[in-house]
C-alpha positions in Angstrom: 10.8 21.2 7.8 8.5 18.9 5.9 8.6 17.7 2.4 6.1 16.4 -0.1 7.1 14.5 -3.3 4.3 14.5 -5.9 3.9 13.6 -9.6 2.0 16.4 -11.4 0.5 15.3 -14.8 -1.2 17.1 -17.6 -2.6 16.1 -21.0 0.0 16.2 -23.7 0.0 19.5 -25.6 -1.9 21.5 -22.9 1.0 22.9 -20.8 3.1 24.8 -23.3 3.8 24.7 -27.1 7.4 23.9 -26.5 6.4 20.9 -24.3 4.1 19.8 -27.0 6.8 20.1 -29.6 9.2 17.9 -27.5 6.4 15.4 -26.8 5.7 15.0 -30.5 9.4 14.6 -31.5 10.3 10.9 -31.4 14.0 11.6 -31.4 14.1 14.3 -28.7 13.0 14.0 -25.1 13.3 16.3 -22.0 14.6 14.5 -19.0 15.3 17.2 -16.3 14.7 20.9 -15.7 17.4 22.4 -13.5 15.8 25.8 -13.1 13.1 28.1 -14.4 13.3 31.8 -13.9 10.3 34.1 -14.5 11.4 37.1 -16.6 9.7 40.5 -16.7 7.2 40.7 -19.5 5.7 37.3 -19.0 8.4 35.1 -20.3 10.6 32.3 -18.7 14.3 31.4 -18.9 15.0 27.7 -18.4 17.9 25.4 -18.0 17.2 21.8 -18.9 18.7 18.6 -20.2 17.3 17.3 -23.5 18.2 14.0 -25.0 18.8 13.7 -28.7 21.1 14.9 -31.4 22.2 18.5 -30.7 21.4 19.6 -34.3 17.9 18.1 -34.0 17.4 19.9 -30.7 18.4 23.2 -32.2 16.1 22.6 -35.2 13.1 21.8 -32.9 13.7 25.0 -30.8 14.2 27.1 -33.9 10.9 25.9 -35.3 8.9 26.6 -32.1 7.6 30.2 -32.4 7.2 30.7 -28.7 11.0 30.1 -28.2 12.6 33.6 -28.2 16.2 32.5 -27.7 18.1 29.3 -27.0 21.6 27.9 -26.7 22.7 24.3 -26.9 26.5 24.5 -26.3 28.7 21.9 -28.1 29.7 19.1 -25.8 27.1 20.0 -23.2 25.4 16.6 -23.2 22.0 18.1 -23.9 22.2 20.9 -21.4 20.0 23.5 -23.0 19.1 27.2 -22.3 15.8 28.4 -23.5 14.0 31.8 -23.2 10.3 31.4 -24.2 6.9 33.0 -23.9 4.6 32.0 -21.1 1.3 30.1 -21.4 -1.8 30.3 -19.2 -1.5 26.8 -17.9 2.2 27.1 -17.1 1.6 30.4 -15.3 -1.1 28.7 -13.2 1.2 25.8 -12.3 4.1 28.0 -11.3 1.7 30.3 -9.6 1.3 27.6 -6.9 4.9 28.0 -6.0 4.9 31.8 -6.1 1.6 32.1 -4.1 2.6 29.9 -1.1 5.4 29.8 1.4 7.0 26.7 -0.1 10.3 26.0 -1.8 10.7 23.8 -4.9 13.7 21.5 -4.8 15.6 21.5 -8.1 16.1 19.7 -10.4 12.7 18.6 -11.6 12.4 15.1 -13.2 10.1 14.5 -16.1 7.9 11.4 -16.3 6.1 10.2 -19.4 3.6 7.3 -19.3 2.8 7.6 -23.0 -0.7 8.9 -22.5 0.1 12.1 -20.6 3.0 14.2 -19.5 4.3 15.0 -16.0 7.0 15.9 -13.6 8.1 14.5 -10.2 8.7 17.4 -7.8 9.6 17.8 -4.2 8.1 20.8 -2.3 9.6 21.9 1.1 8.0 24.0 3.8 5.7 23.7 6.8 2.9 21.1 6.9 0.4 23.9 6.7 2.1 25.6 3.7 2.5 22.3 1.9 -1.2 21.3 2.4 -2.3 24.7 1.2 -0.1 24.6 -1.9 -1.2 21.0 -2.9 -4.8 21.9 -2.5 -4.3 24.9 -4.7 -3.0 23.0 -7.7 -5.3 23.9 -10.7 -7.9 21.3 -11.6 -6.3 21.0 -15.1 -3.5 19.0 -13.5 -3.6 15.5 -12.0 -1.6 15.2 -8.8 -0.4 12.1 -7.0 1.3 12.3 -3.6 4.1 9.8 -3.5 5.5 10.5 -0.1 5.6 13.1 2.7 7.5 13.5 5.9 10.4 15.2 7.7 13.0 16.5 5.2 16.6 15.5 5.1 19.0 15.8 2.0 19.3 12.0 1.7 15.6 11.7 1.0 15.7 13.5 -2.3 19.4 12.9 -3.1 20.5 9.4 -2.2 23.9 10.2 -3.6 24.4 12.4 -0.5 24.6 9.3 1.6 27.7 8.2 -0.2 31.3 9.0 0.9 33.3 11.5 -1.2 35.3 8.6 -2.6 32.2 6.6 -3.5 30.7 9.7 -5.2 33.9 10.0 -7.2 33.8 6.3 -8.3 30.1 6.6 -9.2 30.7 9.8 -11.2 33.4 8.1 -13.3 31.3 4.9 -13.8 28.3 7.0 -15.0 30.4 9.2 -17.2 32.2 6.3 -18.9 28.9 4.4 -19.5 29.1 1.6 -17.0 25.3 1.8 -16.5 24.4 2.1 -20.2 22.7 -0.8 -22.0 24.9 -2.4 -23.1 27.8 -1.3 -20.9 30.4 0.9 -22.5 33.2 0.4 -19.9 34.5 -2.2 -17.5 35.8 -2.4 -13.9 39.4 -2.4 -15.3 38.9 0.7 -17.3 37.3 2.6 -14.4 40.1 1.3 -12.1 42.8 2.5 -14.6 41.3 6.0 -14.6 41.2 6.1 -10.8 44.6 4.3 -10.4 43.3 1.5 -8.3 42.9 -2.3 -8.7 39.9 -3.6 -10.7 38.8 -5.7 -7.6 38.6 -2.5 -5.6 36.3 -0.9 -8.1 34.1 -4.1 -8.1 33.7 -3.9 -4.3 33.1 -0.2 -4.3 30.4 -0.3 -6.9 28.7 -3.1 -5.0 28.7 -1.0 -1.8 27.5 2.1 -3.7 24.7 0.2 -5.3 23.6 -1.4 -2.0 23.7 2.0 -0.3 21.6 3.7 -3.0 19.1 0.9 -3.2 18.7 0.9 0.6 18.2 4.7 0.6 15.6 4.5 -2.1 13.6 1.7 -0.4 13.7 3.5 2.9 12.5 6.8 1.3 9.5 5.0 -0.4 8.2 3.6 2.9 
């Protein structure tokens, strides 16, 4: 099985009114889309992560006429359900997935250069199917091939290369804000939660970071 990781870009405001609303909100951003489900009648149901105050997210969704329903559960860290009307350009982009024998690997990561909008996506399939799909992307979108090759889970998910214990340590470190700027926790606090010595956490995080960086560098070659 082959994979192709590409960045698909579009002019801000062209894809969908909801995307435009988020792009124009300085205090709300969309980071990741976990899944989009086409619904009968030409609408979509979507699960995404939005960054921003939850009340502000609800206000933005409420004011977007194309949004038919939504839910931003308390304490969900921005995980948002939306049901919204389709748009011609979005139909065209998702049509590439539906019209070809390829699989889209979820989640989809949003990228924003400040001048346009875009997503980084990984398609899976045969080389023939991938080539046909990429050639069929509508001309309204810019497309940049980042890498292509034989697929393995570690290519798109470097965390899969970590041991179960390393994944547990990393999950706690991320949840407690170790990688925030500035840091919101320490080795000792992480160690206390996991009932180990602070020195153990220091060594484990070093090994985790080395493994992840090595995986990312290898995948980019």
